N, C-alpha and C positions, 0 to 999 in steps of 0.2 A: 352754480349752486355750492360747488367746495369750498370757494375761494369766500364765500357771502358766512359759511359754516364757521371757516377757522376765526375770518374778523371778531364774530362774535364771541365766539372763546377767548381770545385774547384782552377784549375791549375791557372785562376787570381789571388785567395787568398792569394797561397802561393809565388806567383813574389812578392806581396806586402809586404809579410813577412818582420820583421826587421833583419837584420844579426846582432847578437850577435858576441860581439870582444871575439879572443879566449883566453883563460887565460895561463898566463905565468906559466909556471912548475917552482915549488919550490922543491928543495933537502930534502929527508928525515933528521929531524936532526940525527946527530949522537950521541948517546948517550955513555958516556965512563963508565965504570964499578966501578969507583968510584964516580960516579954523582948521584944524590939524584932527585927524581921528587915529594917528600912525602909533602903533603902539611899538617902539623900540625897544622895550624892556624884556619882552617875551623870545623875538630871538635868539637876543642875549642869552638868554636861561636855557634855551635847546641848545646853544654853543657849548654851555657848562656842562650840560648831559650828552655830548657829543653826538646828537643828533644833527651832523650837518646839513643835511640834506633837507629837513624840515626848516632849519634855520635860513637858508637860502631863498625856500618860498617866502618866510614869513620878512626877509629884507626886501624882497621884489615887493611885497605887498606893501612894506612903508613907503618905498619908493614912490607907488600910484595914488599914495591917500595923503603923503605929506606936500605942506607946502612950503617945509621950511628948508632952506638950501643947508644948512649943516647938517640937520638929519639925512636930508638924502644922498648928501657926501659920504656920509658916514655907511648907509646903506650899500652904496657900491662899492666903497673899499672894502668891506665886511664880504659882500658876494664872490668879490675878486680873492680874497685872502682865505675863504672858506674852499671854493674849488683848488687854489694851490696846494692848501693843506690836504685834501681829497687827492690828490695826483691828477687830477682832471686839466691837463695841461691846455688841450684845445680851447674848453671853458672859459678856464682862468686867462687866458691869452686875449678873448673875446671881453671879458669882464674887464679886465683892465684897461683895454681899447675904447670901450664905453666909459669908464671913470675919467680917463684924458680927453675925451670927446667932448665930454659933459661939464669937465672945469679944466680947460686948457692951461690956467694958471696955475694950479692947485700949488699948495707947499707940499714939499717932497716929491716933484717933476722927474727929478733925478733916479728917484726908487723906482718909480712907475718904469720908465724908461729901461732901467736895468732887468727887472723882471719881464716885460716885452719883450726884451733881447733875449733873455733866458729860455723862454715860454716860446717863442720863434724856432728858436734852435731845437727844442724838442719834438716841434711838431713839423719841422722839416720845412719851416718858411725861411729861407736864408735870406732872401732880399730885404724881408720884415725886419730881421736881426740886424741887417746891416743898415737901415735907414736908424733904428732906434739908437746903433753905437754911435753914428751920426751925429745924432741931436745929443748925446752925452757928448761928445767930443765938444759941439759948439757950448755947451752948459759949463765947460771948464774953466773958460775965463772969468766967469762971476761967480765960480762956486768951488770952495776947498771942496767939500764932500759933494760934490759931482764930480772930481777928478777922481775920487776914489771908487763912486759907483764907474766911472768910465775903464778903470784899473780892473777893477771885477768883472768887468763885463767880457774884456778884452780875455782875462784868465781865462776865463769859462768859455769864451771859444775856443782858443788855440787848445785849452785841453780835449774839449770836445773832438776838434780836426785829429789832435795826436791818438788819442783811442779807436779811431775812424782808420787808421792807417794812412793817414794823407802825409804826403812829403812837401805839399805847397800848404803855405800858412796866411790868415788874415793879415795887412798892416796892421802897426799896431802904432800906439801915441803916448803910453805908458812906459816908465825906466822896467818897472817889473813884467810887464807884458814883452816886452822888447829881450830881457834875460832868458825868458821861457822860450821864446822863441829861435833865439840862438841855440839856448840847450837842444832843442828839438832839432834841427838843420844836423846838428852832428848827429842824432840816430836817425836817418833815412829807413825806409821800410822797402818800397817796389823800384827804389835806385837804388841801393844798396850797391858797391862794388860786388860784395858774394852773388846778386841774383845774377848779374851778367857772367861773373866767371864760372857760377856752377851751371848755367845756360849754355856757355859753351863748352866747358868738360864735357856734358851730356853729348857732344858730337859724337864721343867715343862711349859706348853704352855703359852706365855704371861710374864711370870717373866723374860727372857729377855727384853723385851720392857720398862716393870717397872722400871726394873735396870738404863736404860738407859733414865727415865722421859718420854716416850712416853707413856702416860697415855692411849690415846683412842685407841690408836693400840693394847696394852696392852690386854683390853677388849675386842676390836675385835677379837684378834687372840685365844684368851682363849675361846670366846661362837663359831667362826667358827671348832675349834678343839674338843671340848666339842659335839658339833652339828654333826657332821661327826660321830666320835666315836660313840656317841649313834644311830645313823642309822648303823652303821655296827654291833653292838652288836643286833640290835632290827632283823634284816635280816637274822642275822645269827641265831638266838634263833628259828625264824619261818622257818628256813630252806629256805631261801631265796636265793640261793647262787648265782646266778646272782647279782640281787642288792648287796650280800655281797662282791661281787669281785670289784663290780663298786664304793660301798659307802668306803673298804678297801683302793683300789687304790688311791681315793681322799683323804682318810685322811689321809696314807703316803706322799702323794703331800706335802698337806698342811702341816704336821706336820714338815717334812724335809726341806720344803721352809721357814717356818718361822724361823728355827734355822739359816739357812744361810742369811736371810735375817735379822737377828739381829745382826749378825757376821759384816754384810755390811755396816749396819746405825753405829755400833759401830766403824768401820773405818772412815767414812765419818767424825764423832765428832772430831775424833783425828787428822784426816787431815786440818778439820777447823779450830781446836786449832793452829796447826802447823803454815795454813796460816794467822794469826793472829798477833802470833809470830812474823813471820819476817817481818812481815808489820813495825814491830819497833827497824828493825838492818838497820838503813841506811846507817852505815860506813862499813856495810860486804854485799853491794849490788856492783855488777857488773856495770860496763859500761853500758853494750849493754843491760838493763831493756827493753827495746821496743820491743826486740823479743819475751820474756815472754807473749807478751797482749795475742796472737793467740793459745798458747800452747794448746795440747789438754790435760784435766784435766784427772785424773784417772777413770775409769767407774763406780764406786760406789760411783760416787755422784749422791745422789736422792734427793736431796733437799726440805728435810721434815723439817718441823718446827715442835719443842718438844710438843708443845699443839696442832698443826695443828686439826682444826677438815675433821672429815672423809665426 
């Protein structure tokens, strides 16, 4: 009964309602197989606005909507370039690989291989980097530009290995790469003679640090070792076996630890000498030096000053 009353009250309003005209039906467009609906101007506009994420999404839409080979090639290249610009190394590497897989005979293949080599190093895939460098080496016989790309790839690899504190370096085929390799081999880190010397001298507590110029550390290490050795002999002399075991464990830990620490300090000193020398080799630096600004340095970085106060 209530519903009927509500319907009667609304009836006058429904009668006064405006009658809307009906829309004329429009036939769906008949897309042909060779037609393209890709808009490659919009992603370019997004790039100018530095909205790279949206530009990448639009370039992906272009890839899946165009039948034009050159447009698709430009879209694939743009995606790789933008990921590279955003420092999203793994995404950029995948994009360059997709580009090369789709267009294996593309003009400028050496540039793509150089980028794959560089990004493989940054993502830790050294096997893939080696494959890319070998392909660049094969291209050097037919292209002078490829020879330049190979040279850049070798400089990049050697520079990366040097900053990581390596003492063995990749095989080189270019004159500049060979020059850089020879210079780096003259500045070893872990195999530096001072590392072995400091370790052997540390058999006498503190002598290794004195050899390296760390006078305060030498005095401290000597006193700590002597103190623990004295405590150990005192406990054993008075048959305090529990104390003897405890002091003996600490004494062994401090003694062996000081030897290891001395070798680490020597390796750090050798590494800093290498970095200082590398700063002068401007003509042997790769083009993508910015990649090395945030590189993870070796774990032996101790940041000790030779005469720092403890």
